N, C-alpha and C positions, 0 to 999 in steps of 0.2 A: 503494500500500500504506500501511497505517496505520503510523505511526511509534511503535510501542509502545516500542521500545528506544531511540529517539533523543530527545534532549531537545528540547523546543520552546522557542522564543525567547519569553521573558516580559520585561516591563518591570519593572525593580526598583522596589519601593515606596519612596517617599520617607519618610525618618525624620521624622515630624512632632512627635515628642516634644520636640526641641530648640526648635522654633518655639513650641510651647505654653509652655515654660518661659520663653522670652524675652518673650512677650506677657504672661505672668503677672507677671514681674518689673517690666515697664514699667507695668502697671496698678497694682501695689502702690506703686511709687515715685510715680506720679501721684496716688494717693489720699492718700499721706502728705504730699506737697507741698501739695495742696489743703486738707487738714485744718490744716496748719501756717499757711497763709495766712489761713484763715477764723478760726482760734482765737487768733491773735496779738492782743495789745492794743496800742493806740497808746502811744508813749512818754510818760511823765509829764512834763509841762512843769516845768522848773526854776524854782522860785519864789525870788526874791531875798529875803533876810531884810529885815524891816521896819527902816527907819532909826530908828524909835522905840526899838529895843532899847538904843541907846546912852544913852537917858535913864533907864534902869532900873538901879539899883545893888543888888547882893546883898552883905550883910555880916553880921557877928556870928554866924558858924556855930558850932553846937554839935551834937554827936552823942550819941545815947542809944539804948538798947535796952530792950525789955521782952518779957516772955513773954505770949503771948495765951492765950485760954481752952483751946486744944487743946495747949498746951505748946510751941509753936514760937516762935522768937525773931523779933520784929519790930524793925527798926532804923529810926531817925528821924534826919533832918538838919533842924535848926531854924535859923532865921536871920531876917534882916530884909530886906524889899524896900522900896526907896525909889523913888518916881516923881518925878524932877527935871524932867519935861517939863510941857507945858501941856494934856495930854489925859487923860481918864479911862481907865484900863486895865481891861478886862473879861475878859481871858484871857491867860495866859502858859504857854508850853510850855518845859520845860527838858530839857537832856540832861545826864545825870549819868554820869561815867566813873570807875569804880573801877579802880585800878591794882594790879599785883602787886609783889612785892619787887624785880623788875628794871625797874620803871617801864613795863611793858607793860600794855595794856588787859586787865583781868580780867573786867570786866562793863560793859555800857553799857545805860542805861535812859533812855527818853524818856517823860516824864510831865507832867501839868499841875501847876503850882505852886498850892498851896492855902494861903490865908491863915488864920490862927488867930483864932477868935472865942471869947469866953467865953460859954458856954451854961450858966448856972447855976453849978454847982460844978466843972465840968470844961471843958477846952479842946476846941474842935471845929474841925478843919480844914474849910474850905468853899471852894468854887470862887469865883473872882473875879466870876462872874456874880451871885452872891448878895451879895458884899461888894466892890464895885468899889474900885479904888485911885485916889483923886482926885489931881489935880495937886498936887505939893508934899507929899504924904502918905507916911508910912512905916507898914508893918504887919509884924507877925511872920508867918512862914510855916513850914510843915512839909511835908517830903517823907517818905513812908512806903515802906519796902521790906520785902516779905514774906520775901525771902531775898537774901543777898549771897554771891557766889562765895567758896568757901573759899580761893581763891588771893589774895584781897584783902589788901593790906598793912596794913590798919587805920589808914590815914592818911585825912585828909579827902579826899573825892572832888572831882574837877573839875566844877563846875556851870556850865553855859553856857545862857543864854537863847537859844532857837532860833526862837521865834515869839511874837508879841504881837498882841492885838486891842485896838484903842482906839475910843473914841467921842467 
């Protein structure tokens, strides 16, 4: 007789949704790890500072400010750079640290040192590639800052030579 009223034995269906979620999570993690490995950049090599930096002397600092043609204040640090070594200097990078009233760093700038040349009636800061600093020579320099942090304590900044190129 037909078993219309009796339940038939059926195999329960496996719940495959959990398996799909686990596989999807593993695939996403694999893609993320693969992308991270492919997009990472090699570490930058640490370059030791040039020993020639010790033969360069900064002195006679003066600070000034002026208003530019759009009304913003531009600040200047002028001074003298002396080459006490035996090579011609063609490029100098300096790090300038402005401190706040508590002696903490308010702003840090890394910029090329530009020597000042007289160009007719006005002074023109030029790169050392244009006007190299010969052995035993001193030249005036100028550092220009478009803006300085309002937290700055208005004292002379700490200026350190970080890189030098000689020939």
